C-alpha distance (Angstrom), angle and dihedral (degrees) to the residues before:
residue distance angle dihedral
M1 . . .
A2 3.83 . .
R3 3.79 133.1 .
Y4 3.79 121.7 -126.8
K5 3.80 129.9 -162.9
L6 3.77 123.7 -144.7
T7 3.83 125.9 -163.9
V8 3.77 103.8 -152.5
A9 3.80 131.9 -162.0
Y10 3.77 121.1 -170.2
D11 3.82 147.4 164.5
G12 3.76 100.8 -126.3
T13 3.82 96.8 -168.3
D14 3.77 96.6 106.8
Y15 3.79 97.7 34.3
C16 3.80 132.5 88.8
G17 3.78 91.6 -130.9
F18 3.83 130.5 -78.0
Q19 3.81 101.4 -65.9
I20 3.77 121.4 79.5
Q21 3.81 111.2 -104.5
P22 3.81 127.4 -142.0
N23 3.84 90.0 -130.3
G24 3.77 90.1 65.9
L25 3.83 95.8 -121.8
P26 3.80 117.2 150.4
T27 3.82 118.0 -80.6
I28 3.77 135.8 168.7
E29 3.79 92.9 -113.5
G30 3.76 88.6 53.1
E31 3.79 92.6 53.3
L32 3.79 91.0 49.7
R33 3.76 93.2 47.8
D34 3.77 93.4 48.8
A35 3.80 92.6 47.3
L36 3.78 93.0 49.4
T37 3.80 92.2 45.2
K38 3.80 88.6 53.1
L39 3.80 93.4 46.1
L40 3.85 97.5 44.6
G41 3.80 98.7 33.8
Q42 3.82 94.6 -124.7
E43 3.76 135.7 76.3
T44 3.83 108.4 -87.0
R45 3.81 126.5 -160.2
V46 3.74 117.2 -135.8
I47 3.86 124.6 -155.7
G48 3.84 115.5 -160.3
A49 3.80 129.0 -155.7
S50 3.81 97.5 -145.3
R51 3.77 125.9 24.9
T52 3.78 96.3 -148.0
D53 3.79 116.9 -164.0
A54 3.78 129.2 -109.9
G55 3.80 110.7 -67.8
V56 3.83 95.9 15.5
H57 3.80 117.6 126.4
A58 3.83 133.6 -146.4
Y59 3.72 139.4 -155.8
G60 3.81 94.4 -179.6
N61 3.79 117.5 14.2
V62 3.82 113.2 151.1
A63 3.77 131.5 -135.4
V64 3.85 135.1 171.3
F65 3.78 136.3 -157.6
D66 3.80 135.8 -179.1
A67 3.79 122.3 -126.9
D68 3.75 143.9 160.1
T69 3.77 100.8 -136.7
T70 3.78 144.9 133.6
I71 3.82 92.6 -135.2
P72 3.79 108.6 113.5
G73 3.81 114.0 -118.9
D74 3.78 95.5 -116.7
R75 3.78 92.6 53.1
F76 3.79 97.4 59.9
S77 3.81 89.5 82.7
Y78 3.76 91.8 61.1
A79 3.77 95.3 41.9
L80 3.78 95.8 47.1
N81 3.85 94.0 45.2
T82 3.82 89.8 62.9
I83 3.83 89.0 57.6
L84 3.83 103.7 35.0
P85 3.82 120.5 87.4
P86 3.86 119.1 -103.4
A87 3.84 92.0 -99.5
V88 3.83 93.8 60.5
K89 3.79 123.3 52.8
I90 3.76 135.5 165.6
Q91 3.83 112.3 -125.1
K92 3.80 97.5 -173.5
S93 3.81 137.8 -0.5
E94 3.80 128.9 -166.3
E95 3.78 143.0 157.2
V96 3.79 113.4 -105.3
D97 3.82 137.5 -176.9
A98 3.78 111.9 -68.6
R99 3.83 89.9 -121.3
F100 3.81 93.7 56.7
H101 3.85 113.1 118.8
P102 3.78 117.7 -169.4
Q103 3.81 94.1 -148.2
Y104 3.76 105.9 35.4
D105 3.84 95.5 41.0
A106 3.80 95.3 50.5
K107 3.82 113.2 117.9
Q108 3.81 99.9 -173.4
K109 3.78 141.9 -8.5
T110 3.81 131.7 -150.7
Y111 3.77 123.4 -151.4
E112 3.76 131.2 -178.8
Y113 3.80 128.4 -154.3
H114 3.79 119.3 -157.1
V115 3.81 125.6 -156.2
F116 3.81 121.9 -176.5
I117 3.76 113.9 -148.7
S118 3.78 119.7 -157.8
E119 3.80 140.8 124.5
H120 3.80 90.5 -110.2
Q121 3.74 131.8 26.8
V122 3.80 115.8 -93.2
P123 3.83 106.9 -146.1
T124 3.86 95.1 -151.1
A125 3.82 89.8 55.3
L126 3.79 99.0 48.3
R127 3.76 95.4 76.8
Y128 3.79 91.8 63.2
A129 3.82 105.7 25.4
H130 3.75 142.4 40.3
H131 3.80 112.7 -115.9
V132 3.80 124.4 -128.1
K133 3.84 134.4 159.1
D134 3.75 104.4 -142.2
L135 3.85 125.2 75.8
P136 3.79 111.1 -131.0
D137 3.80 126.8 -131.8
L138 3.77 107.2 -109.4
G139 3.79 93.6 -162.2
A140 3.77 92.2 57.1
I141 3.82 91.2 47.5
G142 3.79 90.1 49.2
D143 3.78 90.8 52.4
A144 3.81 91.1 49.8
A145 3.82 92.3 45.8
G146 3.82 90.1 58.7
Y147 3.78 89.1 67.8
L148 3.76 92.9 52.5
I149 3.83 96.9 52.9
G150 3.78 114.2 102.7
E151 3.78 133.4 24.3
H152 3.80 117.6 -26.0
D153 3.74 142.8 149.8
F154 3.85 101.2 -103.8
T155 3.82 97.2 -166.4
S156 3.86 89.3 125.8
F157 3.76 89.0 54.3
C158 3.80 102.6 52.0
S159 3.78 136.2 72.4
A160 3.78 119.7 -92.8
K161 3.80 85.2 -121.5
T162 3.83 91.2 67.6
E163 3.79 108.1 127.7
K164 3.81 98.4 -166.0
E165 3.84 112.9 99.7
N166 3.82 93.6 -158.0
K167 3.76 106.7 70.2
V168 3.77 96.9 172.2
R169 3.76 113.3 121.4
T170 3.83 136.9 164.4
I171 3.81 122.5 -129.2
Y172 3.79 110.5 -158.7
E173 3.79 99.5 -179.8
L174 3.79 136.9 9.1
Q175 3.76 119.2 -178.7
N176 3.80 134.2 167.5
R177 3.75 134.4 -171.8
I178 3.80 140.7 171.6
E179 3.83 121.4 -132.5
E180 3.80 122.0 -165.1
R181 3.81 116.3 -123.6
G182 3.80 96.4 -176.5
D183 3.79 135.2 -105.3
G184 3.73 94.8 50.0
R185 3.81 94.9 -47.6
Y186 3.84 124.1 125.8
E187 3.73 140.1 174.7
W188 3.79 123.6 -140.9
I189 3.80 113.5 -156.1
L190 3.80 122.2 -167.1
S191 3.81 116.0 -164.8
V192 3.84 119.9 -165.0
T193 3.79 127.4 -177.1
G194 3.79 120.4 -173.3
N195 3.84 145.1 145.2
G196 3.80 89.4 -101.3
F197 3.81 143.4 -27.9
L198 3.76 135.2 -128.7
Y199 3.81 125.7 -131.8
N200 3.82 108.4 -62.2
M201 3.81 91.3 -8.5
V202 3.81 98.6 133.1
R203 3.81 91.7 44.9
I204 3.78 90.8 51.6
L205 3.80 91.3 46.3
A206 3.79 89.2 51.7
G207 3.82 92.0 48.6
T208 3.76 93.0 47.1
L209 3.82 96.5 46.6
Y210 3.80 90.2 47.2
F211 3.76 87.6 54.7
V212 3.79 87.5 52.4
G213 3.80 89.6 50.7
I214 3.80 93.0 54.8
G215 3.79 94.8 43.0
K216 3.81 100.9 -105.4
I217 3.81 92.0 116.1
R218 3.79 124.3 29.5
P219 3.83 117.9 -132.3
E220 3.77 91.3 -122.7
E221 3.82 89.6 60.1
I222 3.80 92.6 68.4
P223 3.85 97.0 84.5
G224 3.80 90.1 52.4
I225 3.82 90.1 48.9
L226 3.80 90.5 52.3
A227 3.80 92.8 46.3
A228 3.84 93.8 48.5
K229 3.86 91.9 63.3
D230 3.77 86.4 -153.0
R231 3.80 122.6 130.0
A232 3.73 91.2 -152.0
R233 3.81 91.7 66.0
A234 3.83 94.7 62.1
G235 3.78 127.7 72.6
M236 3.80 130.0 -91.8
T237 3.81 125.4 -59.0
F238 3.78 105.8 -110.8
P239 3.82 114.8 -138.1
P240 3.83 121.9 -94.5
N241 3.80 98.1 -112.3
G242 3.80 92.9 81.9
L243 3.79 96.9 50.8
F244 3.84 124.1 100.7
L245 3.77 128.3 -179.3
V246 3.83 98.4 -141.3
E247 3.78 106.0 179.0
I248 3.83 145.0 -12.1
Q249 3.80 117.0 -152.1
Y250 3.78 124.9 -156.6
């Protein structure tokens, strides 16, 4: 029996997140399990690195499975991609040490949040970005981001539904940029790398920093928001459609 690692990209719009749900609604884990079961001829358990929420996308989520097979590790990507639906595709497959765990062995994760800025909504953009009308001030966001770098208790930046008692996390890098999309349209992209993230943390960071960018929150208020450990002090939770899990490093 060997362990195999999959790097998975997906459009999460029509899925109820990564983890299989008791209600039987479609999930990324379910698609992977079904494809592997069909390929290997036996039901196969999948362990994911990040249980992304409904509507969240990924370029590089990671999952593993165990199998007794003659299929080379690097060929699983090709075989599975002929079975998986268009919205879920394997980017890389490889055999790994049997002790490797995609969640517990992760050192850092990088997420991006995308915001499309235009006077009117653009239907083709709404699937992968939150829509707003006002262009944010990158300088103000950069000033605010400086207060968020490092190790902090991020209670103010996670959902009240967060089950984890320890809400201390470390953000290594936080960058943002604006890209022109033509005819008065822009895209604001927030990139966050950390050792781990709490429930809705990146979406709340994005909502809070956007509020900074349009003057609803001052950059110098961020330390006080962190110290308050009060979700009500931070900005809004941006919706899931703009969030992408970019990479997990081990």
